[in-house]
C-alpha positions as CSV (number, residue, x, y, z in Angstrom):
1,M,89.6,103.4,58.1
2,T,87.9,100.7,60.2
3,A,89.0,101.1,63.8
4,T,90.4,98.2,65.9
5,T,88.4,97.6,69.1
6,A,89.8,97.1,72.5
7,T,88.8,93.4,72.4
8,D,90.7,93.0,69.1
9,M,93.8,94.6,70.6
10,Y,94.0,92.2,73.5
11,D,94.0,88.4,73.1
12,V,92.4,87.2,76.3
13,E,93.4,83.5,75.7
14,Q,97.0,84.3,74.9
15,G,97.3,87.2,77.5
16,Q,99.0,89.4,75.0
17,G,98.1,92.3,72.7
18,V,99.4,94.4,70.0
19,V,102.0,97.1,70.6
20,M,101.0,100.6,69.4
21,A,103.8,103.1,69.1
22,L,104.3,106.8,68.2
23,H,107.3,109.1,67.9
24,L,107.1,112.5,69.5
25,D,109.1,115.7,69.1
26,S,110.2,117.9,72.0
27,D,106.9,119.8,71.9
28,C,105.0,116.5,72.5
29,R,103.7,116.5,68.9
30,I,103.3,113.3,66.9
31,C,106.0,112.7,64.2
32,R,104.8,109.3,63.1
33,V,102.7,106.3,64.3
34,N,102.8,102.6,63.6
35,D,100.0,100.7,61.8
36,A,98.6,99.3,65.0
37,L,97.9,102.8,66.5
38,S,96.5,104.0,63.1
39,Q,94.2,101.0,62.9
40,Y,92.9,101.5,66.5
41,T,92.2,105.3,66.1
42,G,90.7,104.8,62.6
43,Q,92.9,107.6,61.3
44,C,95.5,107.7,58.6
45,P,99.1,108.0,59.8
46,S,99.6,111.2,57.7
47,A,96.5,112.8,59.3
48,M,97.9,112.2,62.8
49,Q,101.3,113.8,62.1
50,G,101.8,117.2,63.8
51,R,98.9,116.6,66.3
52,E,99.5,116.9,70.1
53,L,99.7,113.7,72.1
54,R,96.7,115.0,74.2
55,S,94.5,114.5,71.2
56,L,94.9,110.7,71.5
57,I,94.0,110.6,75.2
58,T,90.5,110.8,76.6
59,D,89.2,114.1,78.0
60,D,88.9,112.6,81.6
61,T,92.6,112.1,81.9
62,P,93.7,113.8,85.2
63,Q,95.9,116.9,84.9
64,A,98.5,115.0,87.0
65,I,99.1,112.7,84.1
66,H,99.7,115.5,81.7
67,N,102.0,117.2,84.2
68,A,104.0,114.0,84.6
69,L,104.4,113.6,80.8
70,A,105.4,117.3,80.4
71,L,108.0,116.9,83.2
72,M,109.4,113.8,81.6
73,L,109.6,115.4,78.2
74,S,111.3,118.4,79.6
75,T,113.9,116.4,81.5
76,D,114.5,113.6,78.9
77,A,113.5,111.1,81.6
78,P,111.7,107.8,80.9
79,W,108.2,107.4,82.3
80,T,105.6,104.6,82.6
81,G,102.0,104.7,83.6
82,H,98.4,104.0,82.5
83,L,96.5,106.0,79.9
84,K,93.0,105.7,78.6
85,L,93.3,105.9,74.8
86,A,90.6,107.5,72.7
87,G,89.6,105.5,69.7
88,D,87.2,105.8,66.8
89,A,83.5,106.4,67.4
90,G,83.9,107.0,71.1
91,A,85.8,103.8,71.8
92,T,88.4,103.8,74.6
93,A,91.1,101.4,75.7
94,W,93.3,101.1,78.8
95,V,97.0,100.9,77.9
96,K,100.2,100.7,79.7
97,A,102.3,103.6,78.4
98,T,106.1,103.7,78.3
99,L,107.9,106.9,77.3
100,V,111.5,106.4,76.3
101,P,113.9,109.3,75.2
102,L,115.7,108.7,71.9
103,T,119.2,109.6,70.9
104,A,120.1,113.0,69.5
105,E,120.7,111.5,66.1
106,S,116.9,110.8,65.8
107,E,116.0,114.5,65.7
108,P,113.3,115.8,65.4
109,E,112.0,112.6,66.9
110,R,113.0,112.9,70.6
111,F,110.8,110.3,72.3
112,L,109.2,106.9,71.7
113,L,105.9,106.2,73.3
114,T,104.8,102.6,73.3
115,L,101.2,101.6,74.3
116,T,100.4,98.1,75.4
117,P,96.8,97.1,76.1
118,L,96.1,96.2,79.7
119,P,94.4,92.9,80.6
120,P,90.7,93.3,81.3
121,E,91.1,92.3,84.9
122,R,93.3,95.4,85.5
123,H,90.9,98.0,84.0
124,E,89.0,98.5,87.3
125,A,92.2,99.3,89.2
126,A,93.3,101.7,86.5
127,E,90.0,103.5,86.6
128,H,90.2,103.8,90.4
129,A,93.7,105.3,90.1
130,Y,92.4,107.8,87.6
131,Q,89.6,108.8,89.9
132,Q,92.0,109.2,92.8
133,L,94.3,111.5,90.7
134,A,91.3,113.4,89.4
135,N,90.1,114.0,93.0
136,N,93.6,115.2,94.0
137,K,93.7,112.4,96.6
138,R,97.2,111.6,95.7
139,Q,98.5,115.0,94.9
140,G,100.1,116.9,97.8
141,S,99.5,113.9,100.1
142,R,103.2,113.0,100.4
143,G,104.3,113.7,103.9
144,P,107.8,114.5,105.1
145,L,108.7,110.9,105.5
146,A,107.5,110.1,102.0
147,K,109.5,113.0,100.6
148,V,112.7,111.9,102.4
149,S,112.1,108.3,101.2
150,G,111.6,109.6,97.6
151,F,114.8,111.7,97.9
152,I,116.8,108.7,99.2
153,H,115.3,106.5,96.5
154,N,116.6,108.8,93.8
155,Q,120.2,108.7,95.0
156,P,122.8,106.4,93.4
157,I,122.5,102.8,94.6
158,G,126.1,102.8,96.0
159,L,125.3,105.9,98.1
160,R,122.1,104.3,99.2
161,I,123.8,101.1,100.3
162,T,126.5,103.0,102.1
163,F,124.0,105.2,103.8
164,M,121.7,102.2,104.6
165,F,124.5,100.2,106.3
166,T,126.0,103.2,108.0
167,A,122.6,104.4,109.2
168,L,121.6,100.9,110.3
169,T,124.9,100.5,112.2
170,A,124.5,104.0,113.7
171,M,121.0,103.1,114.8
172,L,122.2,99.9,116.3
173,A,125.1,101.7,118.0
174,V,122.8,104.3,119.4
175,M,120.4,101.6,120.6
176,L,123.2,99.5,122.1
177,V,125.0,102.5,123.7
178,S,121.7,103.8,125.0
179,N,120.8,100.4,126.3
180,Q,124.2,99.9,127.9
181,L,124.1,103.3,129.5
182,Y,120.6,102.8,130.7
183,T,121.5,99.4,132.0
184,V,124.6,100.7,133.7
185,D,122.7,103.7,135.2
186,K,119.9,101.3,136.3
187,I,122.3,98.9,137.8
188,T,124.2,101.7,139.5
189,N,121.1,103.3,140.9
190,R,119.8,99.9,142.0
191,N,123.0,99.0,143.7
192,A,123.1,102.4,145.4
193,Q,119.5,102.1,146.4
194,N,120.1,98.6,147.7
195,A,123.2,99.7,149.6
196,L,121.4,102.7,151.1
197,A,118.4,100.4,152.0
198,E,120.8,98.1,153.7
199,L,122.2,101.0,155.7
200,A,118.6,102.0,156.6
201,R,117.9,98.5,157.8
202,S,121.1,98.6,159.7
203,V,119.8,101.7,161.6
204,T,116.6,99.9,162.4
205,A,118.7,96.8,163.4
206,S,120.9,99.1,165.6
207,V,117.8,100.5,167.3
208,D,116.4,97.0,167.8
209,A,119.8,95.8,169.1
210,E,120.1,98.7,171.4
211,G,116.6,98.2,172.7
212,S,117.3,94.5,173.2
213,R,120.5,95.3,175.1
214,A,118.7,97.8,177.3
215,A,115.9,95.3,177.9
216,S,118.5,92.6,178.8
217,L,120.2,94.9,181.3
218,A,116.8,95.9,182.8
219,T,115.8,92.2,183.0
220,L,119.1,91.4,184.8
221,V,118.5,94.2,187.3
222,A,114.7,93.5,187.8
223,T,115.3,89.9,188.7
224,L,117.9,90.6,191.4
225,P,116.4,89.8,194.8
226,Q,118.1,93.0,196.2
227,T,116.3,95.0,193.5
228,I,112.9,93.4,194.3
229,E,113.4,93.9,198.1
230,A,114.5,97.6,197.7
231,M,111.7,98.4,195.4
232,D,109.2,96.7,197.6
233,A,110.5,98.8,200.5
234,L,110.8,101.9,198.3
235,N,114.4,102.1,199.5
236,R,115.7,104.8,197.1
237,E,119.1,105.0,198.9
238,G,119.6,101.3,198.9
239,L,119.0,101.2,195.1
240,S,121.3,104.1,194.6
241,E,124.0,102.5,196.6
242,M,123.6,99.2,194.7
243,F,123.6,100.6,191.1
244,L,125.1,104.1,191.0
245,G,128.6,102.7,190.4
246,T,127.3,100.3,187.7
247,Y,125.6,103.2,185.9
248,K,128.7,105.3,185.9
249,T,130.7,102.4,184.4
250,L,128.1,101.7,181.7
251,S,127.8,105.4,180.9
252,E,131.5,105.9,180.5
253,Q,132.4,102.8,178.7
254,Y,129.2,102.0,176.7
255,G,127.4,105.4,176.3
256,L,124.5,104.5,178.6
257,R,122.4,107.5,179.0
258,Q,119.5,106.4,181.3
259,F,119.1,104.1,184.2
260,Q,115.9,104.7,186.1
261,F,113.4,103.0,188.4
262,H,109.6,103.8,188.4
263,T,106.6,103.1,190.5
264,G,103.3,102.5,188.9
265,P,101.9,103.6,186.7
266,A,104.8,105.8,185.6
267,T,106.2,107.8,188.5
268,S,110.0,108.4,188.5
269,F,111.4,106.7,191.7
270,L,115.1,106.9,191.0
271,R,117.1,108.4,188.2
272,L,120.7,107.1,188.5
273,H,121.7,109.6,185.7
274,K,119.9,112.3,187.8
275,P,119.6,111.1,191.4
276,E,118.4,114.5,192.6
277,K,115.3,114.4,190.4
278,F,112.5,112.0,191.3
279,G,108.8,111.8,192.1
280,D,107.5,113.3,188.8
281,D,104.7,111.7,187.0
282,L,105.8,110.5,183.5
283,S,102.5,108.7,182.5
284,S,101.5,111.5,180.0
285,F,104.4,110.8,177.6
286,R,106.3,107.7,178.9
287,H,104.0,105.1,177.5
288,T,106.6,102.3,177.6
289,V,106.7,102.6,181.4
290,V,102.9,102.7,181.7
291,Q,102.6,99.6,179.5
292,A,105.4,97.7,181.4
293,N,103.7,98.4,184.7
294,T,100.1,97.7,183.7
295,A,100.7,94.8,181.3
296,E,103.5,93.4,183.5
297,E,105.6,92.8,180.4
298,T,108.9,93.9,178.9
299,V,108.7,96.9,176.5
300,R,111.6,97.9,174.3
301,G,112.2,100.2,171.4
302,L,112.2,103.8,170.3
303,E,110.2,106.3,172.3
304,K,110.0,110.1,172.5
305,G,110.7,111.7,175.8
306,R,111.2,115.1,177.2
307,A,114.7,115.4,175.8
308,G,113.9,113.8,172.5
309,Y,113.9,110.3,171.2
310,G,115.6,107.5,173.0
311,I,116.0,103.8,172.8
312,R,114.3,102.2,175.8
313,G,114.3,98.9,177.5
314,V,111.6,98.8,180.3
315,V,111.1,95.6,182.4
316,P,108.6,95.2,185.3
317,I,109.9,94.3,188.8
318,L,107.7,91.4,189.9
319,K,107.0,90.2,193.4
320,A,104.7,87.3,193.9
321,G,103.8,87.7,190.2
322,K,102.7,91.3,190.7
323,A,104.5,94.4,189.3
324,I,105.8,96.6,192.1
325,G,107.6,98.9,189.7
326,T,109.8,99.0,186.6
327,V,113.4,99.4,185.8
328,E,114.6,101.1,182.6
329,F,117.8,101.3,180.6
330,G,118.0,103.7,177.7
331,S,120.3,105.4,175.2
332,S,119.7,108.6,173.3
333,F,118.7,108.5,169.6
334,N,120.3,111.8,169.0
335,Q,123.0,113.6,167.0
336,Y,125.7,111.5,168.5
337,F,124.2,108.4,167.1
338,F,124.0,109.9,163.6
339,D,127.5,111.4,163.7
340,Q,128.8,108.0,164.6
341,F,126.8,106.4,161.9
342,K,128.2,108.8,159.3
343,Q,131.7,108.3,160.5
344,N,131.4,104.5,160.3
345,N,129.6,104.3,156.9
346,H,130.7,107.5,155.1
347,V,127.1,108.6,154.4
348,D,124.9,111.5,155.5
349,I,122.0,110.4,157.7
350,G,119.2,112.2,159.4
351,F,116.0,111.5,161.4
352,F,113.1,113.6,160.2
353,T,109.4,113.9,161.1
354,L,106.4,115.8,159.8
355,A,104.6,118.4,161.8
356,D,101.7,120.2,160.2
357,G,103.0,119.2,156.8
358,E,106.5,120.6,157.4
359,R,109.7,118.8,157.8
360,Q,111.1,118.6,161.3
361,T,114.7,117.7,161.8
362,I,115.3,115.5,164.9
363,A,119.0,114.8,164.1
364,S,121.0,115.1,160.9
365,T,124.5,115.1,159.4
366,F,123.2,116.8,156.2
367,S,124.8,120.2,155.5
368,D,121.7,121.0,153.5
369,A,118.6,119.0,154.3
370,S,116.4,120.9,151.8
371,A,116.7,118.0,149.4
372,I,114.6,115.9,151.9
373,S,111.2,117.4,151.1
374,P,107.9,116.8,152.9
375,A,106.8,115.0,149.7
376,H,109.7,112.6,150.0
377,I,108.8,111.9,153.6
378,Q,105.1,111.4,152.8
379,T,106.1,109.0,149.9
380,A,108.4,107.0,152.2
381,I,105.7,106.7,154.9
382,A,103.0,105.8,152.4
383,D,105.1,103.4,150.1
384,G,107.5,102.0,152.7
385,A,110.5,103.7,151.1
386,A,111.5,106.5,148.7
387,Y,114.5,106.9,146.4
388,A,115.7,110.0,144.7
389,L,118.8,111.5,143.0
390,P,119.0,115.1,144.3
391,D,121.9,117.5,144.3
392,I,122.9,118.3,147.9
393,G,125.2,121.3,148.1
394,D,125.6,121.1,144.3
395,V,126.9,117.6,144.7
396,P,125.0,114.7,143.1
397,H,123.7,112.2,145.7
398,S,121.7,109.0,146.0
399,L,119.0,109.5,148.6
400,Y,117.1,106.7,150.3
401,I,114.3,107.5,152.8
402,A,112.7,104.8,155.0
403,P,110.0,105.0,157.7
404,M,111.0,104.6,161.3
405,Q,108.7,102.9,163.8
406,D,108.6,103.3,167.6
407,Y,108.3,100.6,170.2
408,S,104.7,100.0,169.3
409,G,105.2,99.7,165.5
410,N,103.8,103.1,164.7
411,T,105.7,105.3,162.2
412,V,107.1,108.3,164.0
413,G,109.4,109.6,161.3
414,V,111.8,108.7,158.5
415,I,115.5,107.9,158.3
416,A,117.1,109.6,155.3
417,I,120.5,108.3,154.1
418,A,122.4,110.0,151.2
419,K,125.7,109.0,149.5
420,D,127.9,111.1,147.3
421,R,127.5,109.9,143.6
422,T,130.5,111.8,142.2
423,E,132.8,108.9,141.9
424,T,130.0,106.7,140.5
425,L,129.1,109.2,137.9
426,A,132.7,109.7,136.9
427,A,133.0,105.9,136.4
428,V,129.8,105.8,134.4
429,A,131.0,108.7,132.3
430,A,134.3,107.0,131.6
431,M,132.4,103.8,130.7
432,R,130.0,105.8,128.5
433,N,133.0,107.4,126.7
434,D,134.6,104.1,126.2
435,I,131.4,102.6,124.7
436,I,130.9,105.7,122.5
437,A,134.5,105.4,121.3
438,I,134.1,101.7,120.5
439,S,130.8,102.4,118.7
440,M,132.4,105.2,116.7
441,G,135.1,102.8,115.7
442,V,132.6,100.2,114.7
443,L,130.6,102.8,112.8
444,L,133.8,103.9,110.9
445,V,134.7,100.3,110.1
446,T,131.1,99.7,109.0
447,F,131.2,102.8,106.8
448,V,134.4,101.7,105.1
449,L,133.1,98.1,104.6
450,S,129.7,99.3,103.4
451,Y,131.4,101.7,101.0
452,V,133.6,98.9,99.6
453,I,130.6,96.5,99.4
454,A,128.5,99.3,97.8
455,R,131.2,100.1,95.3
456,G,131.5,96.4,94.5
457,I,127.8,96.3,93.8
458,S,127.2,99.7,92.2
459,R,130.1,99.7,89.8
460,P,129.0,96.4,88.1
461,I,125.4,97.7,88.1
462,Q,126.6,101.0,86.5
463,S,128.5,99.0,83.9
464,V,125.4,96.9,83.2
465,S,123.4,100.1,83.0
466,T,125.9,101.6,80.5
467,L,125.8,98.3,78.6
468,A,122.0,98.4,78.5
469,K,122.0,102.0,77.4
470,N,124.5,101.2,74.6
471,I,122.3,98.3,73.5
472,S,119.2,100.5,73.6
473,E,121.1,102.9,71.2
474,G,121.9,100.1,68.8
475,K,125.5,99.4,69.9
476,Y,126.1,95.6,70.0
477,D,129.9,95.4,70.1
478,N,130.3,96.1,73.9
479,T,133.0,94.3,75.8
480,I,131.4,92.4,78.7
481,A,133.4,90.9,81.6
482,L,132.0,87.4,82.5
483,G,134.3,86.4,85.4
484,R,131.8,86.9,88.2
485,E,129.6,84.0,89.5
486,D,127.2,86.0,91.7
487,E,123.9,87.6,90.8
488,I,125.7,90.4,89.0
489,G,127.7,87.8,87.0
490,Q,124.4,86.1,86.1
491,L,123.0,89.4,85.0
492,T,126.1,90.2,82.9
493,K,126.0,86.8,81.3
494,A,122.3,87.3,80.5
495,M,123.1,90.7,79.1
496,S,125.9,89.2,77.0
497,A,123.5,86.6,75.6
498,M,120.9,89.3,75.0
499,Q,123.5,91.5,73.2
500,A,124.5,88.6,70.9
501,K,120.9,87.7,70.2
502,M,119.9,91.2,69.6
503,A,122.9,91.8,67.3
504,Y,121.9,88.6,65.4
505,D,118.2,89.6,65.4
506,R,119.1,93.1,64.2
507,H,121.3,91.6,61.4
508,E,118.5,89.3,60.4
509,T,115.9,92.1,60.7
510,L,118.0,94.4,58.5
511,A,118.6,91.6,56.0
512,S,114.9,90.8,56.1
513,A,114.1,94.5,55.8
514,V,116.4,94.8,52.8
515,T,114.8,91.7,51.2
516,T,111.4,93.1,52.0
517,A,112.3,96.4,50.5
518,R,113.6,94.7,47.4
519,I,110.5,92.6,47.1
520,K,108.3,95.7,47.7
521,L,110.3,97.6,45.0
522,A,110.0,94.7,42.6
523,L,106.3,94.3,43.3
524,D,105.8,98.1,42.8
525,Y,107.5,97.8,39.3
526,I,105.7,94.8,38.0
527,S,102.6,95.3,36.0
528,S,100.5,92.7,37.9
529,N,98.2,93.9,40.6
530,V,99.5,92.4,43.9
531,T,98.2,92.8,47.5
532,V,99.4,91.3,50.7
533,S,96.9,90.7,53.6
534,G,97.5,89.7,57.2
535,P,95.9,86.6,58.8
536,D,92.9,88.7,59.6
537,G,92.3,89.5,56.0
538,K,93.3,93.2,56.3
539,L,95.6,94.7,53.8
540,I,99.2,95.4,54.8
541,F,100.6,96.1,51.3
542,V,99.3,97.2,47.9
543,N,101.7,97.6,44.9
544,D,101.5,100.6,42.6
545,A,99.9,98.6,39.8
546,A,97.1,97.5,42.1
547,I,96.6,101.1,43.4
548,T,96.3,102.4,39.8
549,A,93.9,99.6,38.9
550,F,91.7,100.2,42.0
551,E,91.8,104.0,41.4
552,Q,90.5,103.4,37.8
553,L,87.8,101.1,39.1
554,A,86.7,103.6,41.7
555,K,86.7,106.4,39.2
556,K,84.4,104.5,36.8
557,Q,82.1,103.9,39.8
558,S,82.4,107.6,40.8
559,R,83.7,106.6,44.2
560,A,86.2,108.4,46.3
561,F,89.5,106.5,46.6
562,S,92.6,106.8,48.8
563,A,95.5,104.4,48.7
564,E,96.1,104.9,52.4
565,S,92.4,104.0,53.1
566,L,93.0,100.5,51.8
567,L,95.7,99.7,54.4
568,G,94.3,98.2,57.6
569,N,91.1,97.3,55.8
570,S,89.8,94.3,53.9
571,L,89.3,94.6,50.1
572,A,86.1,92.7,50.8
573,D,84.8,95.9,52.5
574,F,86.2,98.0,49.7
575,F,84.4,96.1,47.0
576,N,81.5,95.0,49.3
577,D,81.5,91.5,47.7
578,D,80.2,88.5,49.6
579,D,82.3,86.0,47.7
580,I,85.5,87.9,48.4
581,S,84.5,88.3,52.1
582,A,84.0,84.6,52.5
583,F,87.2,83.8,50.6
584,Y,89.3,86.2,52.8
585,A,87.7,84.8,56.0
586,R,89.2,81.4,55.3
587,V,92.7,80.2,56.3
588,L,94.3,78.8,53.2
589,K,96.4,75.7,53.1
590,K,97.6,76.0,49.5
591,T,97.4,78.3,46.5
592,E,93.8,78.8,45.4
593,T,92.1,80.7,42.6
594,L,88.9,82.7,42.7
595,F,86.9,84.1,39.9
596,C,84.7,87.0,40.8
597,K,82.9,90.0,39.2
598,V,83.0,93.4,40.9
599,W,82.0,96.8,39.5
600,D,81.3,95.3,36.0
601,H,84.8,93.9,35.9
602,D,85.8,90.2,35.9
603,F,88.8,89.3,38.1
604,K,90.8,86.2,38.6
605,L,92.4,86.1,42.1
606,I,95.4,83.8,42.5
607,V,96.0,83.6,46.3
608,H,99.1,82.2,47.9
609,P,99.1,81.5,51.7
610,V,102.3,82.5,53.6
611,Y,103.5,80.5,56.7
612,D,106.4,81.2,58.9
613,D,109.2,78.8,59.9
614,E,107.0,77.6,62.8
615,G,104.1,76.8,60.6
616,R,102.0,79.8,61.7
617,Y,99.7,81.4,59.1
618,I,100.9,85.0,58.8
619,A,99.7,86.4,55.5
620,R,98.4,85.8,52.0
621,V,99.6,87.2,48.7
622,T,96.9,87.9,46.1
623,Q,97.4,88.6,42.4
624,W,94.5,90.4,41.0
625,V,94.2,89.6,37.3
626,D,91.6,91.7,35.5
627,I,90.2,89.2,32.9
628,T,87.4,91.4,31.7
629,N,89.0,92.0,28.2
630,E,90.2,88.4,28.1
631,L,86.7,87.2,28.5
632,I,85.3,89.6,26.0
633,V,87.9,88.5,23.4
634,Q,87.3,84.9,24.3
635,Q,83.6,85.4,23.7
636,E,84.3,87.2,20.4
637,I,86.6,84.4,19.2
638,K,84.0,81.8,20.2
639,D,81.4,83.7,18.2
640,I,83.8,83.9,15.1
641,V,84.6,80.2,15.4
642,N,81.0,79.2,15.7
643,G,80.2,81.4,12.6
644,A,83.1,79.8,10.8
645,N,81.7,76.4,11.7
646,Q,78.5,77.6,10.1
647,G,80.3,78.9,7.0
648,D,80.1,82.5,8.1
649,L,83.5,84.2,7.7
650,S,82.2,87.7,8.1
651,G,82.8,87.9,11.8
652,R,85.6,90.0,13.2
653,I,86.9,91.0,16.6
654,E,86.1,94.6,17.5
655,M,89.1,96.8,18.0
656,D,87.4,99.4,20.2
657,G,88.5,99.4,23.9
658,K,91.4,96.9,23.2
659,S,95.0,97.6,23.8
660,G,98.2,95.7,24.2
661,F,98.1,92.0,24.0
662,F,94.4,91.8,23.3
663,A,94.6,94.4,20.5
664,D,97.5,92.5,18.9
665,L,95.5,89.3,19.3
666,A,92.5,90.8,17.6
667,V,94.5,92.1,14.7
668,E,96.2,88.7,14.2
669,I,92.9,86.8,14.4
670,N,91.2,89.3,12.2
671,S,94.1,89.0,9.7
672,M,93.9,85.2,9.8
673,I,90.2,85.3,9.2
674,D,90.7,87.8,6.4
675,C,93.3,85.4,4.8
676,V,91.0,82.4,5.1
677,D,88.1,84.5,3.8
678,N,90.2,85.6,0.8
679,V,91.3,82.0,0.0
680,I,87.8,80.7,0.3
681,S,86.4,83.6,-1.8
682,D,89.0,83.1,-4.6
683,I,88.3,79.3,-4.6
684,D,84.5,80.1,-4.6
685,T,85.0,82.5,-7.5
686,A,87.2,80.1,-9.5
687,M,84.8,77.2,-8.9
688,K,81.8,79.3,-10.0
689,Q,83.6,80.2,-13.3
690,V,84.4,76.5,-13.8
691,S,80.9,75.5,-13.1
692,S,79.8,78.1,-15.7
693,G,82.2,76.6,-18.3
694,D,84.8,79.3,-18.0
695,L,88.1,77.7,-17.6
696,T,90.1,80.8,-18.2
697,Q,89.8,82.4,-14.7
698,P,92.4,80.7,-12.3
699,I,93.3,82.0,-8.9
700,V,95.9,84.7,-9.4
701,K,96.6,85.9,-5.8
702,D,99.7,84.6,-4.1
703,Y,99.3,82.4,-1.0
704,L,101.8,80.7,1.2
705,G,101.9,77.3,2.7
706,T,98.8,75.3,2.6
707,Y,96.9,78.1,1.1
708,G,99.4,78.2,-1.8
709,S,99.1,74.4,-2.2
710,V,95.3,74.7,-2.3
711,K,95.6,77.5,-4.9
712,D,97.9,75.4,-7.1
713,S,95.6,72.4,-6.8
714,V,92.6,74.5,-7.8
715,N,94.5,76.1,-10.7
716,G,95.9,72.6,-11.7
717,T,92.4,71.2,-11.7
718,I,91.2,74.1,-13.9
719,T,94.2,73.6,-16.4
720,H,93.5,69.8,-16.5
721,L,89.9,70.4,-17.2
722,E,90.8,72.9,-19.9
723,S,93.1,70.2,-21.5
724,M,90.5,67.6,-21.3
725,V,88.0,70.0,-23.0
726,H,90.4,70.7,-25.8
727,E,91.1,66.9,-26.3
728,L,87.5,66.1,-26.4
729,K,86.9,68.9,-29.0
730,A,89.7,67.5,-31.1
731,V,88.4,64.0,-31.0
732,S,85.0,65.1,-31.9
């Protein structure tokens, strides 16, 4: 057979190609193929039966393709992909392959494989995919996410929709709950931090306020004329008499701890809180006193003394614009201050410093100060504040640490304030539980709604799927509900229209097939040689009479002949005749006749073009009339007629090699000539006797019709002549 090329298979202008098809059994062996595949491979359909599908595919087909086909065949699952088809003489063609399982009634044919040529612009992509599969780049490259995605993709659509909505809602719920909890936690921590920071600022404000109050009292005392006079006279007793009662009142009622006078630069002149102690030099550690005396200015703030830190207010006593000493009021910055602060604010508070990298506790209400680490203190000093959420005594706390400055603005330690978070965490936990409960309720409602929605989608789709399966199995009497107006409704309406059209087309196809079968049967039983060719001139049908005739012709020429070899080829190639080739290359508009001579035989070809209802040229029907004997008889008759015209009635039609009509015709013509020859011979004999004077030899044979009339006329003439001769003799 002559193979079809890949270019022939795909019409670039129309963007469509032929559909090749083959039926396979469960062992992937070919049961039968259609004409298109047979033409492409250049092999007879019978020769392809029983072969493996692998024999039709090129050798470079990746093993992954064979594995996929084997898997689909073993699971009765449909498959689609690209294959490189092996043709005749090394030709190849890229095709889109679709494997479809057939019904059990079709045994042993289990699968239908259709092959549709790919457009040329897709060949490069198909070749690249083949190379990737051959190099195992796509095998085993599926990661866990891809496997999960594939698993989900293979689940029923209703389950996927339910899972998708539920998972999406769960993700949103988790995100919202997490965000809400994070926001609540952030706000709670920020509020706690702000509250503790405000308390830390209140400590600083208290120190500033206490320092300002001490400075105010010291200013009041320093500006009294009596104070100036007594200090100028270094009258210790006078100062004691003037202010000892005042100190006692302030100490008892307002917690004043220190009331002291100094001489420059920092010598204790009178301690009203310890009158018996005076005259000691304080300049090595009482820098506020030194600064007030030397700079002649008021100094207030936190300062460390012998007994610890205190809040001082030191004011110079001026006479004639010159400092003659200082007066100091002060309160202790000690445990009492912090106990009072805890009592008033319900927080733990402490004052801590660092010494050689270790935490030193100045005053504290913490039962366990280990949560305030040196690192926290260093962070607070470096960054201006530190915030943490430690457990203090196994109780969760919010901890805020702020640096503490002395009178000169230098950081001397940190204030640490901690508040119990138990109630706050309980409130947050309650809020979290409420949010989770609400989210679970929303999730449950979403699951129910998504299940209802998915069921409303999947059930119609399942019905449509069942409908499509029934239609694919040839069942066209399915009941289809057409009440929906959504996309599913549009699909079912389209399926209903498709079912009706396919049922009609099937009926028409079966009717056409019956008609075609009848025509084929009739053509096979007629004695005329009939062939049917497609628009490309290639045979699609040869009746039995034509096969017999072509076999006899081939036998006379000692040529091999196979009826199957004719199908899919042009008779012009079989006979190798230029006139037939030119004639078959034309598109006929009407019935035409061609006379040709092939293999020593004369043929009369009566060709009828066939057009479909849309006016497309689809085939031609050719009646092959062998007129070899007809022309021989015609020539013999012509020779006999010419001889007769010349007076030669000896010519006869030869009987050798003639049969049927032409034998009968030869017999009749020869009989007619014999009859004419006998009549003419008898007339000639009679006339010769008459001419010789013998009137006693009439024509005695019996003839019919004109020949009998001629005989009677001749014999009458002879009798009349004989009578005339007798009369003349009598007269004479």
